[in-house]
N, C-alpha and C positions, 0 to 999 in steps of 0.2 A: 341038211337043215332046210326047212321050208322058208319061203319068203316071209311069211307071217312071223316065224320065230326069229329070223334075222332082224326084222324091223323092231320087234319087241326088245331084243337084246341091245340094239342101237339106242333105243329110247331110254332104256334102263342105264346105259353107259352115259348118255347125255345128262340125265338127271343126277347121276353120281358126280359127274364132272363139275356141275355148277354149284355144288356144295350148299352153302347157306342161303342161296336164292330159292331153294325148294322149301315150301311151307306146307303144312297140312291143312287142307280145306275140308269142309263138311258139306255134303250135298244132302238137301232135305227134299223129300218128295211126298206127295199125298195122292193116294189112289182112291178115286171116287167110285163107289160100287153101287150107289142107289140114291134116290131122293125121297125124303120123308115129307109127304104133302101135309101131314097133320102139324108137324113142327116147322115146316118150311125151311128145312135144313138138309144138307147133303150128308149121306152116310159115307164115311171115308176112314182110311187108316193111313197113318204117317210112318215113314221110315227114314233113316239117315244112314249115310256111309261116309267114311273118311277116305280121302284120296290125296296123293301128292300133287301139288300144283306149283307152277312158276307164274307169278303175276307179271303180265306184260304191260298192262296199263290200267289206270283207274281214272274214271271221268266222273265229275260231279256237275251235271247240268243244273240249271235253275230249277228250284222246286225240290221235292222230296226224292230220295233214292239216289243211287249212283250206279255206274256201269263198270264192271271189271272184266278185262280180257285176260284169260289165263290158259296155259297149257296144262292138260290133265294127264297124269301117268297112272293108268289103271288097267287091269285086265278085264274090266267090265265095259260093256257098250252102253252109252247113255244117249238118250234122245231128249233134247231140251225144248221147252216151249217157254219163251220169255213173255210175260204179260206186263 
């Protein structure tokens, strides 16, 4: 068994062990493909995917929005840019 397979098996086992702490999260992304100068708008497509997460912390600084730290269990690789 490869190291990658061992790690994935251990993560799956950990997510099973914590039971109801695991929730389903939705990742939304938008891929920008072009810019329309006439309408002054970006041309883009949106997609979503569901992943299992364990919420580690939620912070609400002053103002709008909040920050969530979570562990994600997925066989996909995600690259995040937080704006």
